[in-house]
Biopython code that builds the backbone (N, CA, C, O; Angstrom):
import numpy as np
from Bio.PDB.StructureBuilder import StructureBuilder

atoms = [
    (1, "MET", "N", (-0.419, 2.247, -3.118)),
    (1, "MET", "CA", (-1.079, 1.723, -4.290)),
    (1, "MET", "C", (-0.175, 0.597, -4.917)),
    (1, "MET", "O", (1.023, 0.830, -5.071)),
    (2, "SER", "N", (-0.665, -0.514, -5.252)),
    (2, "SER", "CA", (0.149, -1.372, -5.956)),
    (2, "SER", "C", (0.388, -1.046, -7.306)),
    (2, "SER", "O", (-0.240, -0.122, -7.822)),
    (3, "GLU", "N", (1.195, -1.674, -7.919)),
    (3, "GLU", "CA", (1.401, -1.379, -9.401)),
    (3, "GLU", "C", (1.570, -2.769, -9.950)),
    (3, "GLU", "O", (2.092, -3.637, -9.250)),
    (4, "TYR", "N", (1.199, -2.991, -11.030)),
    (4, "TYR", "CA", (0.782, -4.279, -11.734)),
    (4, "TYR", "C", (1.902, -4.532, -13.218)),
    (4, "TYR", "O", (1.797, -3.717, -14.135)),
    (5, "ILE", "N", (2.594, -5.312, -13.302)),
    (5, "ILE", "CA", (3.479, -5.609, -14.430)),
    (5, "ILE", "C", (2.981, -6.906, -15.275)),
    (5, "ILE", "O", (2.121, -7.705, -14.905)),
    (6, "SER", "N", (3.612, -6.931, -16.324)),
    (6, "SER", "CA", (3.232, -8.037, -17.399)),
    (6, "SER", "C", (4.419, -9.189, -17.060)),
    (6, "SER", "O", (5.636, -9.074, -17.209)),
    (7, "ARG", "N", (3.716, -10.237, -16.600)),
    (7, "ARG", "CA", (4.631, -11.570, -16.291)),
    (7, "ARG", "C", (5.633, -11.819, -17.411)),
    (7, "ARG", "O", (6.820, -12.075, -17.206)),
    (8, "ASP", "N", (5.065, -11.725, -18.609)),
    (8, "ASP", "CA", (5.868, -11.886, -19.733)),
    (8, "ASP", "C", (6.994, -10.948, -20.061)),
    (8, "ASP", "O", (8.078, -11.330, -20.500)),
    (9, "ALA", "N", (6.681, -9.726, -19.826)),
    (9, "ALA", "CA", (7.529, -8.563, -19.794)),
    (9, "ALA", "C", (8.803, -8.859, -18.878)),
    (9, "ALA", "O", (9.968, -8.928, -19.270)),
    (10, "ILE", "N", (8.414, -8.990, -17.803)),
    (10, "ILE", "CA", (9.534, -9.188, -16.900)),
    (10, "ILE", "C", (10.279, -10.269, -17.068)),
    (10, "ILE", "O", (11.473, -10.184, -16.781)),
    (11, "HIS", "N", (9.739, -11.520, -17.569)),
    (11, "HIS", "CA", (10.382, -12.766, -17.765)),
    (11, "HIS", "C", (11.531, -12.625, -19.193)),
    (11, "HIS", "O", (12.520, -13.341, -19.354)),
    (12, "THR", "N", (11.076, -11.519, -20.113)),
    (12, "THR", "CA", (11.705, -11.349, -21.209)),
    (12, "THR", "C", (12.982, -10.319, -20.769)),
    (12, "THR", "O", (14.094, -10.392, -21.291)),
    (13, "LYS", "N", (12.635, -9.399, -19.769)),
    (13, "LYS", "CA", (13.560, -8.606, -19.486)),
    (13, "LYS", "C", (14.759, -9.253, -18.665)),
    (13, "LYS", "O", (15.940, -8.967, -18.862)),
    (14, "ILE", "N", (14.303, -10.157, -17.725)),
    (14, "ILE", "CA", (15.597, -10.866, -16.994)),
    (14, "ILE", "C", (16.356, -11.817, -17.891)),
    (14, "ILE", "O", (17.559, -12.047, -17.765)),
    (15, "GLU", "N", (15.526, -12.381, -18.852)),
    (15, "GLU", "CA", (16.301, -13.349, -19.814)),
    (15, "GLU", "C", (17.444, -12.453, -20.843)),
    (15, "GLU", "O", (18.526, -12.862, -21.264)),
    (16, "LYS", "N", (16.919, -11.369, -21.029)),
    (16, "LYS", "CA", (17.924, -10.189, -22.056)),
    (16, "LYS", "C", (18.894, -9.969, -20.864)),
    (16, "LYS", "O", (20.054, -10.138, -21.241)),
    (17, "GLU", "N", (18.816, -9.704, -19.782)),
    (17, "GLU", "CA", (19.822, -9.188, -18.920)),
    (17, "GLU", "C", (20.793, -10.358, -18.596)),
    (17, "GLU", "O", (22.017, -10.236, -18.548)),
    (18, "VAL", "N", (20.167, -11.392, -18.400)),
    (18, "VAL", "CA", (21.091, -12.654, -18.322)),
    (18, "VAL", "C", (21.974, -12.901, -19.415)),
    (18, "VAL", "O", (23.129, -13.222, -19.138)),
    (19, "GLU", "N", (21.596, -12.799, -20.729)),
    (19, "GLU", "CA", (22.225, -13.094, -21.783)),
    (19, "GLU", "C", (23.337, -11.956, -22.074)),
    (19, "GLU", "O", (24.363, -12.206, -22.706)),
    (20, "ARG", "N", (23.044, -10.741, -21.574)),
    (20, "ARG", "CA", (23.967, -9.572, -21.571)),
    (20, "ARG", "C", (25.071, -9.918, -20.574)),
    (20, "ARG", "O", (26.237, -9.809, -20.953)),
    (21, "TYR", "N", (24.815, -10.308, -19.382)),
    (21, "TYR", "CA", (25.677, -10.386, -18.448)),
    (21, "TYR", "C", (26.495, -11.720, -18.356)),
    (21, "TYR", "O", (27.489, -11.851, -17.641)),
    (22, "PHE", "N", (26.016, -12.606, -19.087)),
    (22, "PHE", "CA", (26.776, -14.120, -19.166)),
    (22, "PHE", "C", (26.844, -14.107, -20.823)),
    (22, "PHE", "O", (26.046, -14.692, -21.556)),
    (23, "ASP", "N", (27.928, -13.341, -21.231)),
    (23, "ASP", "CA", (28.157, -13.410, -22.734)),
    (23, "ASP", "C", (28.772, -14.893, -23.078)),
    (23, "ASP", "O", (28.640, -15.499, -24.141)),
    (24, "ASP", "N", (29.411, -15.280, -22.017)),
    (24, "ASP", "CA", (30.062, -16.518, -22.135)),
    (24, "ASP", "C", (29.002, -17.516, -21.384)),
    (24, "ASP", "O", (28.092, -17.159, -20.636)),
    (25, "PRO", "N", (29.332, -18.814, -21.754)),
    (25, "PRO", "CA", (28.197, -19.547, -20.933)),
    (25, "PRO", "C", (28.364, -19.342, -19.514)),
    (25, "PRO", "O", (29.469, -19.257, -18.979)),
    (26, "ALA", "N", (27.264, -19.264, -18.910)),
    (26, "ALA", "CA", (26.666, -18.786, -17.505)),
    (26, "ALA", "C", (27.106, -19.918, -16.676)),
    (26, "ALA", "O", (26.756, -21.062, -16.967)),
    (27, "PRO", "N", (27.963, -19.632, -15.510)),
    (27, "PRO", "CA", (28.154, -20.568, -14.311)),
    (27, "PRO", "C", (26.912, -21.289, -14.119)),
    (27, "PRO", "O", (25.856, -20.713, -14.382)),
    (28, "ALA", "N", (26.914, -22.285, -13.761)),
    (28, "ALA", "CA", (25.760, -23.258, -13.414)),
    (28, "ALA", "C", (25.073, -22.678, -12.254)),
    (28, "ALA", "O", (23.844, -22.661, -12.329)),
    (29, "ASP", "N", (25.647, -22.175, -11.141)),
    (29, "ASP", "CA", (24.965, -21.646, -10.199)),
    (29, "ASP", "C", (24.311, -20.328, -10.440)),
    (29, "ASP", "O", (23.241, -20.008, -9.923)),
    (30, "GLY", "N", (24.973, -19.612, -11.214)),
    (30, "GLY", "CA", (24.226, -18.247, -11.873)),
    (30, "GLY", "C", (22.986, -18.785, -12.515)),
    (30, "GLY", "O", (21.878, -18.314, -12.258)),
    (31, "TYR", "N", (23.164, -19.707, -13.297)),
    (31, "TYR", "CA", (22.092, -20.049, -14.275)),
    (31, "TYR", "C", (20.817, -20.686, -13.629)),
    (31, "TYR", "O", (19.699, -20.493, -14.105)),
    (32, "TYR", "N", (21.043, -21.461, -12.511)),
    (32, "TYR", "CA", (20.172, -22.078, -11.728)),
    (32, "TYR", "C", (19.321, -21.158, -10.804)),
    (32, "TYR", "O", (18.139, -21.375, -10.536)),
    (33, "LEU", "N", (20.064, -20.092, -10.342)),
    (33, "LEU", "CA", (19.362, -19.080, -9.668)),
    (33, "LEU", "C", (18.651, -18.073, -10.638)),
    (33, "LEU", "O", (17.693, -17.490, -10.129)),
    (34, "VAL", "N", (18.884, -17.822, -11.683)),
    (34, "VAL", "CA", (17.971, -17.329, -12.585)),
    (34, "VAL", "C", (16.703, -18.101, -13.059)),
    (34, "VAL", "O", (15.637, -17.501, -13.198)),
    (35, "GLU", "N", (16.803, -19.194, -13.263)),
    (35, "GLU", "CA", (15.819, -20.326, -13.397)),
    (35, "GLU", "C", (14.885, -20.503, -12.161)),
    (35, "GLU", "O", (13.722, -20.903, -12.206)),
    (36, "ASP", "N", (15.572, -20.148, -11.073)),
    (36, "ASP", "CA", (14.675, -20.145, -9.773)),
    (36, "ASP", "C", (13.801, -19.033, -9.790)),
    (36, "ASP", "O", (12.587, -19.176, -9.644)),
    (37, "VAL", "N", (14.446, -17.716, -9.991)),
    (37, "VAL", "CA", (13.561, -16.470, -9.829)),
    (37, "VAL", "C", (12.681, -16.410, -11.043)),
    (37, "VAL", "O", (11.594, -15.850, -10.899)),
    (38, "LEU", "N", (13.005, -16.931, -12.278)),
    (38, "LEU", "CA", (11.758, -17.039, -13.284)),
    (38, "LEU", "C", (10.664, -17.972, -12.879)),
    (38, "LEU", "O", (9.488, -17.750, -13.166)),
    (39, "SER", "N", (11.057, -19.002, -12.218)),
    (39, "SER", "CA", (9.977, -19.967, -12.105)),
    (39, "SER", "C", (9.170, -19.361, -10.824)),
    (39, "SER", "O", (7.948, -19.509, -10.835)),
    (40, "GLU", "N", (9.714, -18.751, -9.822)),
    (40, "GLU", "CA", (9.030, -17.977, -8.946)),
    (40, "GLU", "C", (7.935, -17.036, -9.537)),
    (40, "GLU", "O", (6.800, -16.947, -9.067)),
    (41, "ILE", "N", (8.386, -16.359, -10.595)),
    (41, "ILE", "CA", (7.530, -15.222, -11.126)),
    (41, "ILE", "C", (6.299, -15.851, -11.767)),
    (41, "ILE", "O", (5.198, -15.302, -11.791)),
    (42, "GLU", "N", (6.602, -17.167, -12.338)),
    (42, "GLU", "CA", (5.704, -17.948, -13.199)),
    (42, "GLU", "C", (4.627, -18.483, -12.146)),
    (42, "GLU", "O", (3.436, -18.576, -12.443)),
    (43, "ASN", "N", (5.125, -18.818, -10.928)),
    (43, "ASN", "CA", (4.123, -19.432, -10.198)),
    (43, "ASN", "C", (3.623, -18.484, -9.065)),
    (43, "ASN", "O", (2.971, -18.943, -8.128)),
    (44, "PHE", "N", (3.914, -17.230, -9.150)),
    (44, "PHE", "CA", (3.487, -16.173, -8.225)),
    (44, "PHE", "C", (1.979, -16.009, -8.478)),
    (44, "PHE", "O", (1.673, -15.931, -9.668)),
    (45, "THR", "N", (1.058, -15.947, -7.653)),
    (45, "THR", "CA", (-0.219, -15.686, -7.727)),
    (45, "THR", "C", (-0.664, -14.251, -8.156)),
    (45, "THR", "O", (-0.319, -13.238, -7.548)),
    (46, "ALA", "N", (-1.570, -14.266, -9.407)),
    (46, "ALA", "CA", (-1.589, -13.158, -10.199)),
    (46, "ALA", "C", (-2.709, -12.183, -9.231)),
    (46, "ALA", "O", (-3.473, -12.722, -8.429)),
    (47, "ALA", "N", (-2.681, -11.134, -9.382)),
    (47, "ALA", "CA", (-3.430, -10.051, -8.734)),
    (47, "ALA", "C", (-4.700, -10.151, -9.538)),
    (47, "ALA", "O", (-4.702, -10.661, -10.658)),
    (48, "ASP", "N", (-5.654, -9.720, -9.031)),
    (48, "ASP", "CA", (-7.263, -9.534, -9.413)),
    (48, "ASP", "C", (-7.444, -8.186, -9.896)),
    (48, "ASP", "O", (-7.811, -7.285, -9.141)),
    (49, "VAL", "N", (-7.166, -7.983, -11.306)),
    (49, "VAL", "CA", (-7.110, -6.464, -11.737)),
    (49, "VAL", "C", (-8.121, -6.447, -12.991)),
    (49, "VAL", "O", (-8.418, -7.427, -13.675)),
    (50, "ALA", "N", (-8.541, -5.256, -13.133)),
    (50, "ALA", "CA", (-9.244, -5.034, -14.713)),
    (50, "ALA", "C", (-8.550, -4.052, -15.260)),
    (50, "ALA", "O", (-7.874, -3.281, -14.580)),
    (51, "PRO", "N", (-8.658, -3.976, -16.643)),
    (51, "PRO", "CA", (-8.039, -3.034, -17.389)),
    (51, "PRO", "C", (-8.633, -1.572, -16.998)),
    (51, "PRO", "O", (-9.836, -1.486, -16.753)),
    (52, "VAL", "N", (-7.851, -0.492, -16.942)),
    (52, "VAL", "CA", (-8.440, 0.901, -16.714)),
    (52, "VAL", "C", (-9.230, 1.474, -18.021)),
    (52, "VAL", "O", (-8.676, 1.457, -19.120)),
    (53, "VAL", "N", (-10.225, 1.856, -17.892)),
    (53, "VAL", "CA", (-11.306, 2.500, -18.889)),
    (53, "VAL", "C", (-11.146, 3.939, -18.757)),
    (53, "VAL", "O", (-11.473, 4.544, -17.736)),
    (54, "HIS", "N", (-10.583, 4.554, -19.913)),
    (54, "HIS", "CA", (-10.229, 5.797, -20.057)),
    (54, "HIS", "C", (-11.372, 6.551, -20.701)),
    (54, "HIS", "O", (-11.739, 6.175, -21.814)),
    (55, "GLU", "N", (-12.073, 7.744, -20.025)),
    (55, "GLU", "CA", (-13.327, 8.292, -20.695)),
    (55, "GLU", "C", (-13.279, 9.755, -20.237)),
    (55, "GLU", "O", (-12.309, 10.239, -19.653)),
    (56, "HIS", "N", (-14.294, 10.359, -20.516)),
    (56, "HIS", "CA", (-14.519, 11.729, -20.469)),
    (56, "HIS", "C", (-16.042, 12.217, -19.800)),
    (56, "HIS", "O", (-16.994, 11.462, -19.996)),
    (57, "TRP", "N", (-16.228, 13.300, -19.126)),
    (57, "TRP", "CA", (-17.590, 13.640, -18.818)),
    (57, "TRP", "C", (-18.044, 14.483, -19.789)),
    (57, "TRP", "O", (-17.380, 15.348, -20.360)),
    (58, "ILE", "N", (-19.320, 14.179, -19.981)),
    (58, "ILE", "CA", (-20.266, 15.062, -21.122)),
    (58, "ILE", "C", (-21.248, 15.846, -20.339)),
    (58, "ILE", "O", (-22.095, 15.378, -19.577)),
    (59, "LYS", "N", (-21.005, 17.282, -20.655)),
    (59, "LYS", "CA", (-21.790, 18.240, -19.849)),
    (59, "LYS", "C", (-23.228, 18.216, -20.573)),
    (59, "LYS", "O", (-23.477, 18.167, -21.778)),
    (60, "VAL", "N", (-24.124, 18.269, -19.433)),
    (60, "VAL", "CA", (-25.697, 18.045, -20.139)),
    (60, "VAL", "C", (-26.167, 19.270, -18.951)),
    (60, "VAL", "O", (-25.485, 19.971, -18.203)),
    (61, "GLN", "N", (-27.694, 19.156, -19.173)),
    (61, "GLN", "CA", (-28.512, 19.857, -18.303)),
    (61, "GLN", "C", (-29.574, 19.104, -17.995)),
    (61, "GLN", "O", (-30.287, 18.595, -18.861)),
    (62, "PHE", "N", (-29.809, 18.945, -16.458)),
    (62, "PHE", "CA", (-30.761, 18.170, -16.202)),
    (62, "PHE", "C", (-32.103, 19.008, -15.729)),
    (62, "PHE", "O", (-31.967, 20.147, -15.282)),
    (63, "ALA", "N", (-33.373, 18.411, -15.844)),
    (63, "ALA", "CA", (-34.681, 19.088, -15.444)),
    (63, "ALA", "C", (-34.720, 18.909, -13.977)),
    (63, "ALA", "O", (-34.678, 17.764, -13.527)),
    (64, "ASP", "N", (-34.795, 19.900, -13.209)),
    (64, "ASP", "CA", (-34.764, 19.669, -11.775)),
    (64, "ASP", "C", (-36.290, 19.844, -11.259)),
    (64, "ASP", "O", (-36.841, 20.925, -11.057)),
    (65, "SER", "N", (-36.937, 18.380, -11.062)),
    (65, "SER", "CA", (-38.369, 18.559, -10.832)),
    (65, "SER", "C", (-38.568, 18.966, -9.805)),
    (65, "SER", "O", (-39.751, 19.307, -9.786)),
    (66, "LYS", "N", (-37.927, 19.227, -8.508)),
    (66, "LYS", "CA", (-38.199, 19.760, -7.345)),
    (66, "LYS", "C", (-38.064, 21.188, -7.163)),
    (66, "LYS", "O", (-38.293, 21.683, -6.060)),
    (67, "ALA", "N", (-37.672, 21.973, -8.265)),
    (67, "ALA", "CA", (-37.471, 23.508, -8.358)),
    (67, "ALA", "C", (-38.337, 23.795, -9.465)),
    (67, "ALA", "O", (-37.807, 23.940, -10.566)),
    (68, "LEU", "N", (-39.476, 23.892, -9.365)),
    (68, "LEU", "CA", (-40.610, 24.480, -10.174)),
    (68, "LEU", "C", (-40.566, 25.829, -10.350)),
    (68, "LEU", "O", (-40.443, 26.399, -9.266)),
    (69, "ILE", "N", (-40.620, 26.626, -11.352)),
    (69, "ILE", "CA", (-40.918, 27.918, -11.098)),
    (69, "ILE", "C", (-42.191, 28.368, -11.332)),
    (69, "ILE", "O", (-42.787, 27.785, -12.237)),
    (70, "ASN", "N", (-42.888, 29.428, -10.642)),
    (70, "ASN", "CA", (-44.028, 29.799, -10.563)),
    (70, "ASN", "C", (-45.123, 29.668, -11.675)),
    (70, "ASN", "O", (-46.321, 29.604, -11.401)),
    (71, "ASP", "N", (-44.596, 29.630, -13.031)),
    (71, "ASP", "CA", (-45.332, 29.576, -14.176)),
    (71, "ASP", "C", (-45.154, 27.941, -14.727)),
    (71, "ASP", "O", (-45.415, 27.637, -15.891)),
    (72, "GLY", "N", (-44.744, 27.095, -13.860)),
    (72, "GLY", "CA", (-44.749, 25.719, -14.053)),
    (72, "GLY", "C", (-43.442, 25.085, -15.002)),
    (72, "GLY", "O", (-43.347, 23.928, -15.412)),
    (73, "ASN", "N", (-42.626, 26.040, -15.179)),
    (73, "ASN", "CA", (-41.617, 25.613, -16.089)),
    (73, "ASN", "C", (-40.387, 24.706, -14.981)),
    (73, "ASN", "O", (-40.195, 24.917, -13.783)),
    (74, "LEU", "N", (-39.813, 23.846, -15.732)),
    (74, "LEU", "CA", (-38.885, 23.191, -14.994)),
    (74, "LEU", "C", (-37.383, 24.042, -14.664)),
    (74, "LEU", "O", (-36.868, 24.500, -15.684)),
    (75, "CYS", "N", (-36.795, 24.246, -13.654)),
    (75, "CYS", "CA", (-35.397, 24.850, -13.664)),
    (75, "CYS", "C", (-34.302, 23.751, -14.471)),
    (75, "CYS", "O", (-34.457, 22.534, -14.375)),
    (76, "LEU", "N", (-33.432, 24.235, -15.094)),
    (76, "LEU", "CA", (-32.414, 23.449, -15.511)),
    (76, "LEU", "C", (-31.055, 23.519, -14.758)),
    (76, "LEU", "O", (-30.513, 24.603, -14.543)),
    (77, "THR", "N", (-30.528, 22.355, -14.370)),
    (77, "THR", "CA", (-29.379, 22.442, -13.620)),
    (77, "THR", "C", (-28.306, 21.755, -14.345)),
    (77, "THR", "O", (-28.571, 20.727, -14.969)),
    (78, "ASP", "N", (-27.000, 22.280, -14.315)),
    (78, "ASP", "CA", (-25.864, 21.785, -15.131)),
    (78, "ASP", "C", (-25.460, 20.564, -14.376)),
    (78, "ASP", "O", (-25.549, 20.438, -13.155)),
    (79, "GLY", "N", (-25.054, 19.768, -15.129)),
    (79, "GLY", "CA", (-24.389, 18.078, -14.717)),
    (79, "GLY", "C", (-23.795, 17.437, -15.755)),
    (79, "GLY", "O", (-23.888, 18.009, -16.841)),
    (80, "PHE", "N", (-23.250, 16.474, -15.721)),
    (80, "PHE", "CA", (-22.522, 15.606, -16.492)),
    (80, "PHE", "C", (-22.718, 14.251, -16.194)),
    (80, "PHE", "O", (-23.043, 13.719, -15.133)),
    (81, "LEU", "N", (-22.347, 13.545, -17.830)),
    (81, "LEU", "CA", (-22.442, 12.080, -17.885)),
    (81, "LEU", "C", (-21.381, 11.432, -18.165)),
    (81, "LEU", "O", (-20.586, 11.868, -18.997)),
    (82, "CYS", "N", (-21.200, 10.343, -17.551)),
    (82, "CYS", "CA", (-20.237, 9.567, -17.738)),
    (82, "CYS", "C", (-20.119, 9.078, -19.365)),
    (82, "CYS", "O", (-21.123, 8.600, -19.894)),
    (83, "GLY", "N", (-18.995, 9.200, -20.051)),
    (83, "GLY", "CA", (-18.954, 8.893, -21.298)),
    (83, "GLY", "C", (-18.809, 7.330, -21.616)),
    (83, "GLY", "O", (-18.655, 6.958, -22.779)),
    (84, "SER", "N", (-18.863, 6.437, -20.561)),
    (84, "SER", "CA", (-18.657, 5.203, -20.617)),
    (84, "SER", "C", (-20.082, 4.448, -20.387)),
    (84, "SER", "O", (-20.534, 3.620, -21.178)),
    (85, "CYS", "N", (-20.628, 4.801, -19.354)),
    (85, "CYS", "CA", (-21.679, 4.212, -18.675)),
    (85, "CYS", "C", (-23.077, 4.962, -18.664)),
    (85, "CYS", "O", (-24.159, 4.423, -18.433)),
    (86, "GLY", "N", (-22.811, 6.625, -19.024)),
    (86, "GLY", "CA", (-23.895, 7.260, -18.856)),
    (86, "GLY", "C", (-24.468, 7.730, -17.455)),
    (86, "GLY", "O", (-25.408, 8.514, -17.334)),
    (87, "HIS", "N", (-23.911, 7.260, -16.625)),
    (87, "HIS", "CA", (-24.237, 7.664, -15.306)),
    (87, "HIS", "C", (-24.124, 9.208, -15.112)),
    (87, "HIS", "O", (-23.208, 9.863, -15.609)),
    (88, "SER", "N", (-25.190, 9.775, -14.301)),
    (88, "SER", "CA", (-25.427, 11.150, -14.223)),
    (88, "SER", "C", (-24.729, 11.797, -12.972)),
    (88, "SER", "O", (-24.761, 10.998, -12.037)),
    (89, "VAL", "N", (-24.185, 12.836, -12.682)),
    (89, "VAL", "CA", (-23.599, 13.489, -11.608)),
    (89, "VAL", "C", (-23.504, 14.915, -11.997)),
    (89, "VAL", "O", (-23.304, 15.405, -13.108)),
    (90, "TYR", "N", (-23.715, 15.552, -10.688)),
    (90, "TYR", "CA", (-23.829, 17.231, -10.789)),
    (90, "TYR", "C", (-22.436, 17.919, -10.644)),
    (90, "TYR", "O", (-22.218, 19.088, -10.962)),
    (91, "GLU", "N", (-21.432, 16.966, -10.074)),
    (91, "GLU", "CA", (-20.114, 17.457, -9.945)),
    (91, "GLU", "C", (-19.105, 16.542, -10.561)),
    (91, "GLU", "O", (-19.255, 15.336, -10.365)),
    (92, "LYS", "N", (-17.986, 17.002, -11.357)),
    (92, "LYS", "CA", (-17.087, 16.293, -11.979)),
    (92, "LYS", "C", (-16.169, 15.511, -10.895)),
    (92, "LYS", "O", (-15.899, 16.131, -9.866)),
    (93, "SER", "N", (-15.690, 14.246, -11.044)),
    (93, "SER", "CA", (-14.664, 13.853, -10.228)),
    (93, "SER", "C", (-13.641, 13.042, -11.066)),
    (93, "SER", "O", (-13.806, 12.924, -12.280)),
    (94, "PRO", "N", (-12.705, 12.546, -10.497)),
    (94, "PRO", "CA", (-11.588, 11.730, -11.429)),
    (94, "PRO", "C", (-11.995, 10.780, -11.716)),
    (94, "PRO", "O", (-11.428, 10.500, -12.772)),
    (95, "TYR", "N", (-12.967, 9.671, -11.352)),
    (95, "TYR", "CA", (-13.724, 8.584, -11.672)),
    (95, "TYR", "C", (-15.020, 8.662, -11.708)),
    (95, "TYR", "O", (-15.548, 9.568, -11.063)),
    (96, "CYS", "N", (-15.714, 7.884, -12.346)),
    (96, "CYS", "CA", (-17.007, 7.641, -12.590)),
    (96, "CYS", "C", (-17.445, 6.750, -11.207)),
    (96, "CYS", "O", (-16.944, 5.665, -10.909)),
    (97, "PRO", "N", (-18.262, 7.302, -10.606)),
    (97, "PRO", "CA", (-18.738, 6.537, -9.053)),
    (97, "PRO", "C", (-19.558, 4.872, -9.491)),
    (97, "PRO", "O", (-19.436, 3.828, -8.850)),
    (98, "ARG", "N", (-20.230, 5.049, -10.537)),
    (98, "ARG", "CA", (-20.775, 3.796, -11.073)),
    (98, "ARG", "C", (-19.880, 2.743, -11.703)),
    (98, "ARG", "O", (-19.887, 1.592, -11.265)),
    (99, "CYS", "N", (-19.176, 3.077, -12.630)),
    (99, "CYS", "CA", (-18.470, 1.975, -13.657)),
    (99, "CYS", "C", (-16.906, 2.286, -13.264)),
    (99, "CYS", "O", (-16.131, 1.400, -13.624)),
    (100, "GLY", "N", (-16.366, 3.317, -12.635)),
    (100, "GLY", "CA", (-14.796, 3.300, -12.273)),
    (100, "GLY", "C", (-14.161, 3.912, -13.382)),
    (100, "GLY", "O", (-12.947, 4.067, -13.251)),
    (101, "ALA", "N", (-14.681, 4.308, -14.461)),
    (101, "ALA", "CA", (-13.870, 4.708, -15.644)),
    (101, "ALA", "C", (-13.113, 6.042, -15.106)),
    (101, "ALA", "O", (-13.592, 6.893, -14.356)),
    (102, "LYS", "N", (-11.780, 6.012, -15.691)),
    (102, "LYS", "CA", (-10.900, 7.225, -15.200)),
    (102, "LYS", "C", (-11.285, 8.301, -16.240)),
    (102, "LYS", "O", (-11.455, 8.111, -17.444)),
    (103, "MET", "N", (-11.399, 9.540, -15.521)),
    (103, "MET", "CA", (-11.879, 10.366, -16.646)),
    (103, "MET", "C", (-10.810, 11.569, -16.926)),
    (103, "MET", "O", (-10.672, 12.680, -16.415)),
    (104, "ASP", "N", (-10.140, 10.898, -17.916)),
    (104, "ASP", "CA", (-8.598, 11.526, -17.938)),
    (104, "ASP", "C", (-8.641, 11.796, -19.619)),
    (104, "ASP", "O", (-7.592, 12.228, -20.097)),
    (105, "VAL", "N", (-9.663, 11.595, -20.452)),
    (105, "VAL", "CA", (-9.849, 11.891, -21.857)),
    (105, "VAL", "C", (-10.197, 13.355, -22.394)),
    (105, "VAL", "O", (-11.370, 13.729, -22.371)),
    (106, "GLU", "N", (-9.468, 13.952, -22.743)),
    (106, "GLU", "CA", (-9.878, 15.303, -23.381)),
    (106, "GLU", "C", (-11.341, 15.366, -23.863)),
    (106, "GLU", "O", (-11.738, 14.339, -24.414)),
    (107, "THR", "N", (-12.104, 16.259, -23.768)),
    (107, "THR", "CA", (-13.466, 16.279, -24.166)),
    (107, "THR", "C", (-13.271, 16.508, -25.563)),
    (107, "THR", "O", (-12.538, 17.404, -25.981)),
    (108, "PRO", "N", (-14.002, 15.606, -26.404)),
    (108, "PRO", "CA", (-13.868, 15.830, -28.024)),
    (108, "PRO", "C", (-14.449, 17.096, -28.470)),
    (108, "PRO", "O", (-14.423, 17.402, -29.662)),
]
sb = StructureBuilder()
sb.init_structure("model")
sb.init_model(0)
sb.init_chain("A")
sb.init_seg("    ")
for serial, (resi, resn, name, xyz) in enumerate(atoms, 1):
    if name == "N":
        sb.init_residue(resn, " ", resi, " ")
    sb.init_atom(name, np.array(xyz, "f"), 0.0, 1.0, " ", f" {name:<3s}", serial, name[0])
structure = sb.get_structure()
């Protein structure tokens, strides 16, 4: 799985390391090498990513219309709703199958 970083954060980190390493004025070749690396980072194609939504499952009971009891009452089945989009599932999973929210928030 790929990991994504902030272009600004890596740019700042490299600049700080260069300042620390080259306390004295940097040799021209070292300076230009760093500038080339920073330029490559700036021009590198950005990945198409979205922020991770962190949520939790909400425990609910569903009326199961296929399981009528003889007296006409509905059977109730345990299930869960996504705290982000409201999608219903019968079993928990690490992510919502509809919206992709990561289910890692402790239930309030």
